[in-house]
Each structure stands twice: as C-alpha cells, then as structure tokens.
N, C-alpha and C positions, 0 to 999 in steps of 0.2 A: 407571229408573237409563237406559232405552231416551231419554232424550231429553236424557239428559247424555254419551251414549255417544251421539248422533248431533253434537253441541255440538260432542267429544274431536272428533269424524270432521272434521265443517266445517273444526274451526280446522289441524285437521292438513292439509287440502286445503290452503285459506289459504295457510298458511305455504310449503307445498311447490309452491303456487302464482307465491311471491314469490322466489322460490329461482331457478325455473326462468323464472319472469319477466327475473330481477336475469340468466342464464343470454344467456338471450336478446337482450335487449337490448344482449350486449358487442359493445366498437365498430364500427360496421361501414366505417370506417372502418383501413387501415395504416399503425399511422405507430411506427417510421421504419419502411421499405421499400429495402432494401437490391436496387439495381436493378443488370443484368447487370455497366457501365461499372462497376459499385463505384461510380455517384455515390448521393446517397438521399435519398432527398422523405421532408420531414418535411413530415403535417397536423392540421391540429385544428377543428375543428367551433367555430366563434365564429361564431356571426350575428348578433350585433347587438354586435359589437367593430369602434371606427372603425382599429384596427391593430394589428396581431400578430408578434411578432419571431425570428425563434429564435435562442440565443444559443448559444452552445459552441464544446471545445476544438477544431475541423477550419477553424473561423478566427481568425486571419486564413487566409488561402492559404498554406502551403511553401514557403521562398525569397523572400517581397514580408514588408518590411519593414513590422513591426508596428505602428507609427507613422501606418502612410500608409494602417492597413486597419483597418475599425472590425473587433469584433468579435462582433457581430452581423447578420442577412441581415433583409430585410423579406421578408417573404410574403406572398402575392398571394390575395386572394379568390374565389371565384368559386360562387354560391349556400350559400353561410352556410358554406365551409368555404375556409378558410384553406393556401395550399404550397408551399415552396421546396423545389427539389433542388441540392443542391449540383455541383457539379464533384468528378469522379472522387478515390474519394481514399485514400490504401496506406493497406496491414493495416497495421489497427493498433483500440487500443478508444478510443471515444470519447464524450463525456457533453454531455448539454447542457440547454437549458429554456425554455421559452416565456417571449417577453412580455407582455403584451396590457391596451394602454393603458396600460404605465409598470406592469403586479405580473407578477410570472416568479408561472411559475408552471408545475410537471411535465404531460408529459407523458400525460391523461389513456389515452392507449391503452396506453402500453407501463408494463405494471408492473415492467420491472428497474430498479432503483433505488440508487444507490453515497451514500454520507456523506462528505464533505471538509468533515474542523474542524467547523463548525456551517450547510454547506448542503448542501442534497440533492440530487440533481440525475438525470439519466433516462441508461443507458450502453446502449453498441453494440458490438458487434463486427463491420469487416470484415475477412474471412478471406483465404487468399492471401499471408500472407505473415510476418509479425513475428506478427499479429494471432491465428493457427494456435497459437500459446503460452500465449494468452488462454483461448483455447474448452477445455471440459470435452469431449476427446475419449474415444474409445473402443479406450481403454488402463488399467492395475487402475491403480489411485485411491488416493493413500492417506488418512491419516483426520486429523480438527481436532477438536482439541482443548480446551478452556476452562480452565483449570487453575489455581488458589490455591493459594501457599505461603504459608510465614512466611519474613520479611524482619526477621533481631535485629535486626540494621545501622542500619534507619529505623525498624524496632519498630512495622509494621505486615504484615497479611497481604495480599498482593497478587492481583494475576488477570494471567494473562499465556496465547497463542493457544504450542499447539502444536502442529507440523505430523508425522508418523511416514508412512517410506513402505508403500506398498501391502507386504504379507507381514509387515511388523514381525510382527504378533500373531502369525504362525504359524508364523515362525520363532524359538524361542525361546532357543537357542541361543546367536542371531545377537550383534552387538553392530555398532553404526551411530556413526559420525563425529556435531558434530553443529555448527550453524551457527547462531550467533546472528547474529541481523536484527534492529533499531532504527531505529522510525520518526522525524519530523520535527516541528519546534514543532506542538502542537496535535493533533498526534496520537497515537493511543492500542493498544492492545493488537490493534486488530480492521482499524489502517487499511491495514499491509500484505497479508495475507487478503485487505479488502473489497477495495482500488483498487489493487494489487500484482498479485492473482491470482497469488501465491504457489501454494499449492495446488496451484492450473495450471502454471504450468510448470514447476513438482518432479513431477508426474503424467510429464509428460510430455519436458522432459529426460531422469527417469529411463528412460520409458521407452524412447525415440532410443539408449538403452546412452551420453549424454554426457553425461553426470552418477550422479556413486556415487549409488546409496542409501543419504541422511538427514536426521536429525530436525534443524527445522530448530523452533527457541523466537523467537516475537516476543512480547516484553513491551513492559510502561509507561513511555516514559524519563521520568515527570512525578514522581519521588521521593514530593511531593510528597499526590499521587492513590494511589488502591488500582485503578479500573478505569475503564474508558470510560462516557465520560456514559449513563447507565443501567442499568447493571451491575457497580453496589454500593450498601451501607449506603447515597449519599445518594437517589439516587431519581435521580426525570432531571433533575438538576441543566443550568442550563444550558454548549450546548458555546463551547466557547471557544478561540481557538490560545497564549491564556497560562492553559496552566496552576501548578499551585504545585512548581515544585523542580526548575525545566525543567535549568538550564546550571549548576550552584551546585555538583559537586561530588561529591553529596549521592548520584546513580543511581551516577554509578562508583565509587564506595567501596562500595556499595550492589553491585555485578556479582556479586559470591562469592558471598552466599544465592543468590543466579538459577542460579550454576552448581552449584554446591554441590548446592542442589531436583532440580536432574535430572540428575543427578550420584547420586541416593541413589534410587531411584525411574524412573530407565530406563533399558537394556542399553545404553550407551554403554561405551568410549574415555573412559577418563580420561587422554591425557595432549597435552600440546603440538598435534603432529601432526596430531589429528586432531579440533580447536576452530577456530574458525575467524567472524571478528566483522563487518560490514558493516551499515552506516545510511546511509541521508537526511538533509542539510541539521544538524538538528539532532542525526542519529540517527547521522552520520560524526562529529560534529565528537564524540560518544562511544565510538564508535569509536578514533578518536587517541588520546581521549584511557584509555580503557577497560585498550586494547594495550601503550601506554604506562607506567602504574598496574600492570601485571601482566603484567611481559612475557614471564613464563613461561609464560603461557597459550596463546595463541594464535598458528597459525602461520601464522597470514589472514588479512587487513586486510585488506576494503574499505572507499573513501571516496564515496559518492556521489551530488554531489554541494553538495562538508562546505566546514560553518561551522570551518574548517584555522586553527582561532585560539586562540596562544595566551590565558593568563584567569593573568596575572601577581600583581592584584593581591588575588587573594581569598587564606582563606585556610585554604581545603580541603587539605589531602595531597595530592591528587589533583593539585594543579597547584604547588605547592611544585619547587623546579629543574627544570623543566618541559622543558628541553635535555638534563639531561642521565638525564633517564628519557629520552627521545626514543637519548639514544646509546646505554641500558644496554637497549635498547629492538632496538636495527640490529646491536647489539656481534653478537647473541646470533644474528643471519642469519634473520627470516621467508620462510618459505618464499615467500608471493607480497608486497608490501605494492601495492595496484592503489588509482588513485586517478583517476576519470573527474569528465567534466563538463560540462555544454554552453557552446557558446560565448559565448550572450543572456544566459545567468545571473545574479542582480544579484551571487551572492557567488565570483566570475572570477576578480576581478583578485588575490584573499583564498587562493582557491587558485595563482596565481604565486608570489604573495610566497611560500605553503610552499614550494612544490615551488623552490624560488630554495633556502629556509633547508634544507632534504635536497642540489641541488647539491653546492650550498659545501662540506653536510658529509660528499658521498661518498656518501651514503646511500642506494643503490640502491628504485627503486621503479619502477613499471608504470604507459603514462598511455595517459589515455583522453579523445581530446573531439574531440566532436560536434557540429553545430547545435542551436536552440532554446534554453530556458530551464530556470528550477527550475519543471519537471514532472510529474508521475503520467510522462505516454510518455518521457521521459527516464528514471526510474527503474529503470521495464520494466525497459527494455531493455538499461538497468545488471543487471540481477537474474541476465537471462539470461543474460548475458555473463560474466558472476562465477560464476557456481553452478557452469559445466562444469569450472575450474579447481581448486578442491578438491578436497581428497586424491587426489589424484593418485601 
C-alpha cells in the first residue's frame, strides 16, 4: 500500500509539474502589442521559417485604394522572432492571422479568436473611440442565452441567441421591447454575438443612457439548419457560406414562430411600436421581406449593407406582389426605416436601385453612407448607430 501511495503521489507531482511547465512556458513575447500611439506590433517565434507575413483587416490602410495595396504585410526576423508594426490604427476591433511559408496559422500568443463562416482569426481591440463600445467595460451586464424553440412552420426545433438587459431577472414586473437582429450569408445565431459584439454594444449604450433597455434576439436565418456548426444534432459539420434555406422565403414565412416563442416566454410588449428588426447583407434582405410580409409587426426596420432585391420568380407567398406589400407597409407609416451601406460595398448599386424605387413611390426612409465595403467593421458601426434610435 505504501508503494502504491508513493507511486500515486509521484504521478500527481509529475502531472502538476507538467501543468506548471505549461504555465511557465507561456509565450515570452507579447503579440499583439498595442503601443501608446495606437500602432500595433505583431510577433511570432519561428526560427526555421523562410518567410512570414501578417494578414489583417487593418490592411490596406484607410483611404487607400484596396486594389493598389496588398492585404498582407511582410514581417522581419531577428534572432528567430518575426515582427511587424502597423501605423497608428483607428479605434476598432481588428482581426488577423499569420502566413508562415505559405501556410496560414493563428497567433499562438493570442488566445482571443473568432470564427467567421469557415475561417478563424485572432482579434484585438484598439480603444479610444468606437472600439470602446466593443469592450467589456465596468458597467451593468446583460445575460446571453442559447435558446431552443419549436418552429411549426419549418417542422424543426431550432436554436437562437437571446440577450436580456441588465436587471431583467430582478425587475419581475417590467416589460421590454424586442429587437430582432439577423445575420448574413454563411452566418448563424452566433455571428452577431461574436463578430458583431452585440452584448458589449448593448451593455455600453444602455449604461450610458443612449439606448433603451431591450431584449435582442439573434436567430439562425438558414431555414434548413437548426443551429450553428457544431451546435446541432449533425455534430461538427463543415461550416460553409452556402446553407440550406437561405433566401427562398421559408425563413421569412416562419419568423412568426420566433416572435411567438419570445412573446410566450419573455416579459415583452406585444405591439408593433415595441418591435424592431434589422440585419446585415442576407439578414438585411430577410428584414426587408419579413417586415413587408408582416406589415403590422415591426415599427423599426434596419437594412445594413442589405441584399435589397425583389424575388419575383419565387413561388413563396413572401415574394408575391412584393411592391404592393411594401406599399401596404409604408401606408402604415413605420417609425423608422433605416438604410446604411458603405460606398465600396459590392451591394452598393443594388441599394441605389432600391432607394430609387422608394423615392419614386414617396416612401420615407433615412439613409447613411460611409466608406469601405461589406465588412463587420461597418456593421458594428451601423448597430451602434441604429440601436439608440429604437423605441423612443
């Protein structure tokens, strides 16, 4: 027995030693390092590498034609450590990865990672501006839940993400408005929370008194899927930008199932003036069609870099008599119909045509245009601008 006890003790000491070694061998370099002037230094230990590059959404530089600037930067090596320092960066959340002799890898010194469709990348935040809205600050925090709901329309049990504001669990008699926030093609119910920093933005805006406390519902807009990759019965399926039931009318028609679930299980107001819907890209397309198909449901509509198009050849009832549906929607005078897009977005001309249609019909809306293209940087900005306009 004594020998067994000693053996067990030795094993425990050994395991503890390995654990401590893992901690002790943690990266001896700092990467990324945000410098005083908001430049950022990246470092990678790769003594046998021949060529190392950093690729990130801070490249190309702002204001430069992206066709003339590479999307990666060469790193320089000294004593086996490769390094690159950017110019001072604007306040924002950025993503990046390394390319080592042609192979993409993540930064082993940075444990903070996001998934965008089928790609993973490291992230960091430069503060001092809009990036401060994306940080976890010392303010009251809401609660984020992953919720499964029945969709009789689709005959599926599906997953969505629900944000409830700080105080929801304490104020048992208080009711809240609801904002339905939809992702783009290739995304899922995780996208707005992870890439869009929705909970951080809502926490910060509410704490500053710039937004009303609200519930935010982030659905999975792929009608043929029940959940994000790895979160449903199919297990660790391959993530892809092409999912089942993306833009065929099924998701739009089934959206009443989402609203019914929320209004049956949360303390919310159940009238039009306390509901909002918005989305990016495909989610903007869904928001456009859901809000016109259910014209008495949403008083606030936001189209962020939307695929703002009609779908006249479809047999789905969602796409029948579309222009008449929009006329009926605007006849009911929505409180806010907000369109935003970047001037370099590949959907820019599509939005121009849609706004021309609205203008010709005399349908009122608000429009915001900024730089850059079809990127999360813009969509986080749009969310930060749109939320304070709701439920006033």
